[in-house]
C-alpha positions in Angstrom: -10.0 9.8 0.9 -9.8 6.7 -1.3 -6.6 5.8 -3.1 -6.6 2.9 -5.6 -4.1 1.5 -8.1 -2.8 -1.7 -9.7 0.1 -3.2 -11.5 0.5 -6.4 -13.5 0.4 -8.7 -10.5 -1.0 -6.7 -7.6 -3.8 -4.2 -6.8 -4.3 -2.0 -3.8 -6.8 0.1 -2.0 -5.9 2.6 0.8 -8.5 4.6 2.7 -7.2 7.7 4.4 -9.1 9.7 7.1 -7.6 13.1 7.6 -8.0 15.7 10.3 -6.3 19.0 10.7 -3.0 17.5 12.1 -3.8 13.8 12.0 -4.3 11.0 9.5 -5.3 7.4 9.8 -5.1 5.0 6.9 -6.0 1.4 6.3 -6.2 -0.8 3.3 -4.7 -3.8 1.6 -2.5 -5.0 -1.3 -3.9 -8.1 -3.0 -2.2 -10.5 -5.4 -4.1 -10.8 -8.7 -2.6 -14.2 -9.7 -4.1 -17.7 -9.2 -1.5 -19.3 -6.9 -2.0 -17.0 -3.9 -0.6 -19.6 -1.5 2.7 -19.7 -3.4 3.4 -16.0 -3.2 5.6 -16.6 -0.1 7.6 -13.9 1.5 6.7 -10.4 0.3 8.4 -7.1 1.1 6.6 -3.8 0.3 7.0 -0.1 0.5 4.1 2.3 0.1 5.5 5.8 0.0 3.4 8.9 0.1 4.1 12.6 0.0 4.9 12.6 3.7 4.5 9.2 5.1 6.0 5.8 4.3 4.7 2.3 5.1 6.9 -0.7 4.7 7.3 -4.2 5.9 7.9 -7.8 5.1 5.3 -10.6 5.5 6.4 -14.2 5.4 3.0 -15.8 4.8 0.7 -13.4 3.0 -1.5 -15.8 1.1 -1.7 -13.0 -1.5 -2.9 -10.3 0.8 -1.0 -7.6 2.8 -2.9 -5.4 5.3 -1.8 -1.7 5.5 -2.3 0.4 8.6 -0.8 3.8 9.1 -1.4 7.0 11.0 0.1 9.9 12.8 -0.9 12.7 15.1 0.5 16.2 15.1 1.8 15.6 11.6 1.7 17.0 8.1 -0.8 15.1 6.0 -1.0 13.7 2.5 -2.6 16.0 -0.1 -5.4 14.5 -2.2 -3.6 15.0 -5.5 -0.3 13.4 -4.5 -0.1 9.7 -5.3 1.3 6.9 -3.1 4.1 4.9 -4.8 4.0 1.2 -4.2 6.9 -1.2 -4.6 6.4 -4.9 -4.0 9.1 -7.7 -4.1 8.2 -11.4 -4.1 9.8 -14.6 -5.5 12.6 -12.7 -7.1 10.1 -10.4 -8.9 9.4 -6.7 -8.4 6.2 -4.7 -9.1 5.7 -1.0 -9.0 2.5 1.1 -9.4 0.9 4.2 -8.0 -2.2 4.7 -5.9 -4.1 7.7 -7.0 -7.0 9.5 -5.3 -10.4 8.4 -6.6 
């Protein structure tokens, strides 16, 4: 399953492989502006129907890698979006990743 979305300053892609009781996801959040090296410290939350990925990266250079997964778990349904919140340099961006 492929989830994509973008806000004013960031865009993201998350690929999710689902089994019966397992899921593994990977993707990235990328800064759309010109000064990628000046983004600095970024904190993010990617919240799905069941799972949540979050973290803080000190030196992102405009790219955050996402990795998630679980075994013996409930899985994300294809029509439920992931909600993304990103904070950097005193700014905040929010957008949804929807199934494509």
